[in-house]
ZAMARGU-4260 file (C-alpha; in steps of 0.2 Angstrom, whole numbers, plus 5000, padded with zeros to 4 digits):
<rodrens>
0) 4885/4989/5459 | 4870/4995/5449 | 4859/4981/5443 | 4857/4983/5424 | 4847/4968/5420
5) 4832/4971/5409 | 4838/4989/5405 | 4837/4994/5387 | 4851/5000/5376 | 4852/5008/5359
10) 4868/5006/5350 | 4872/5015/5334 | 4884/5008/5322 | 4884/4991/5330 | 4885/4979/5316
15) 4904/4976/5319 | 4918/4983/5329 | 4916/4993/5345 | 4898/4994/5343 | 4896/4976/5341
20) 4908/4972/5356 | 4897/4984/5367 | 4882/4974/5362 | 4889/4958/5367 | 4895/4964/5383
25) 4878/4971/5388 | 4869/4955/5383 | 4879/4945/5394 | 4872/4957/5409 | 4854/4954/5404
30) 4852/4971/5395 | 4840/4971/5380 | 4849/4978/5365 | 4844/4987/5348 | 4858/4990/5336
35) 4859/5001/5321 | 4868/5000/5305 | 4865/5010/5288 | 4861/4993/5280 | 4846/4982/5286
40) 4855/4966/5281 | 4871/4971/5290 | 4861/4974/5305 | 4851/4958/5304 | 4867/4948/5301
45) 4875/4956/5317 | 4858/4952/5327 | 4859/4934/5321 | 4877/4932/5327 | 4874/4940/5344
50) 4862/4926/5346 | 4849/4934/5357 | 4833/4944/5355 | 4842/4959/5348 | 4832/4972/5338
55) 4840/4976/5321 | 4837/4994/5314 | 4842/5002/5298 | 4846/5020/5302 | 4858/5032/5296
60) 4865/5044/5310 | 4866/5058/5297 | 4847/5059/5296 | 4838/5065/5312 | 4821/5058/5307
65) 4830/5041/5305 | 4836/5042/5323 | 4819/5048/5330 | 4812/5031/5321 | 4826/5021/5329
70) 4822/5027/5346 | 4803/5024/5342 | 4807/5006/5336 | 4817/5003/5352 | 4803/5009/5364
75) 4790/5000/5353 | 4799/4984/5356 | 4806/4984/5374 | 4795/4998/5382 | 4808/5010/5387
80) 4825/5017/5383 | 4839/5017/5397 | 4855/5018/5388 | 4861/5026/5371 | 4878/5022/5365
85) 4882/5034/5351 | 4896/5024/5342 | 4894/5026/5324 | 4909/5035/5316 | 4920/5036/5300
90) 4938/5041/5296 | 4945/5048/5281 | 4964/5051/5283 | 4972/5062/5269 | 4982/5078/5269
95) 4972/5094/5269 | 4977/5098/5251 | 4968/5081/5246 | 4954/5082/5258 | 4937/5085/5247
100) 4922/5094/5253 | 4913/5078/5251 | 4925/5069/5264 | 4925/5084/5275 | 4905/5084/5276
105) 4904/5065/5278 | 4917/5065/5293 | 4908/5079/5302 | 4891/5074/5298 | 4893/5056/5304
110) 4905/5059/5319 | 4897/5075/5326 | 4882/5080/5318 | 4876/5062/5319 | 4879/5061/5337
115) 4869/5076/5341 | 4855/5068/5330 | 4856/5052/5340 | 4856/5061/5357 | 4843/5073/5352
120) 4831/5060/5348 | 4834/5049/5363 | 4833/5064/5377 | 4814/5063/5379 | 4814/5044/5383
125) 4831/5045/5394 | 4823/5059/5404 | 4809/5047/5409 | 4821/5033/5413 | 4835/5044/5420
130) 4847/5036/5408 | 4864/5036/5402 | 4872/5042/5386 | 4889/5036/5381 | 4898/5044/5366
135) 4912/5036/5357 | 4925/5050/5354 | 4944/5046/5352 | 4961/5051/5358 | 4961/5061/5342
140) 4948/5072/5351 | 4963/5080/5361 | 4978/5075/5351 | 4980/5081/5333 | 4991/5072/5319
145) 4994/5073/5301 | 4982/5068/5288 | 4967/5070/5301 | 4961/5087/5300 | 4943/5082/5297
150) 4944/5068/5310 | 4952/5078/5323 | 4939/5092/5320 | 4925/5080/5322 | 4932/5072/5337
155) 4938/5087/5346 | 4920/5094/5343 | 4913/5078/5349 | 4923/5078/5365 | 4917/5096/5369
160) 4899/5093/5364 | 4899/5077/5376 | 4906/5087/5390 | 4894/5102/5388 | 4878/5090/5387
165) 4884/5081/5402 | 4882/5098/5411 | 4865/5101/5403 | 4858/5084/5407 | 4864/5080/5424
170) 4850/5090/5431 | 4838/5077/5424 | 4848/5062/5431 | 4855/5058/5415 | 4873/5054/5415
175) 4884/5057/5400 | 4902/5049/5397 | 4913/5051/5383 | 4925/5036/5380 | 4941/5041/5371
180) 4950/5026/5364 | 4967/5025/5356 | 4970/5011/5343 | 4956/4998/5343 | 4957/4982/5333
185) 4942/4985/5321 | 4937/4987/5303 | 4938/5006/5305 | 4945/5016/5290 | 4945/5000/5279
190) 4957/4991/5291 | 4956/4973/5291 | 4959/4966/5309 | 4971/4953/5310 | 4971/4943/5327
195) 4990/4941/5328 | 4995/4958/5322 | 4983/4968/5331 | 4983/4958/5348 | 4993/4973/5356
200) 4978/4985/5352 | 4962/4988/5362 | 4949/4975/5358 | 4931/4979/5355 | 4927/4968/5370
205) 4937/4979/5381 | 4927/4994/5376 | 4911/4983/5380 | 4917/4979/5397 | 4921/4998/5401
210) 4903/5002/5396 | 4896/4988/5406 | 4907/4994/5421 | 4901/5013/5419 | 4883/5008/5419
215) 4885/4997/5434 | 4894/5011/5444 | 4885/5018/5459 | 4872/5031/5452 | 4880/5045/5464
220) 4896/5045/5453 | 4898/5052/5435 | 4915/5048/5425 | 4912/5062/5413 | 4927/5057/5401
225) 4938/5041/5400 | 4954/5040/5390 | 4959/5022/5386 | 4974/5017/5376 | 4984/5001/5373
230) 4997/4998/5386 | 5011/4995/5372 | 5013/5004/5356 | 5015/4989/5345 | 5019/4971/5345
</rodrens>
């Protein structure tokens, strides 16, 4: 297994949910972690709960300069960047006749363009470290469903983007994997997780374990796309 102790990870949208679960898992392996949130107070609160020397950064993935600054702050704090986990995402679920241009733009700009900005900002540092990019797509990136035209479009696009950049970046020794989860017990789309009712779902720590396992895999091996779903469909 690859030793990842003292490696440095930047995780977008990590004040809660999947991003937070990934941060927890990486910290247990001795990885140095920077997390972002649109709100500095949310990032600070999450960093405090994580209970380690976590760098909390206010950054909006919809702003390229903001992503460049997040990378710069991470390197200034820890000296390098080895892992980028592009996790930040939103979901607006309404039928197409109710979908406004504002909701469409927010979804595409966050889930697709935002990942492009995060990746683009991190590439120079990741070339130096021969690092690893994880994008968090969704099973909605290959399976369409009603009320999800914007979300499906963003995640279909993200899956394609991730697979294309995997081919671009492997020549530099940079790995790219997209993880495509099904139902996860998070606050996504204004859902309030319930420990009992949501026990059947994938938990954030499960995705954290998966990311850790990917980073520890032998460098010769590249899992380019991972689909993961709950074993059962409900309680």
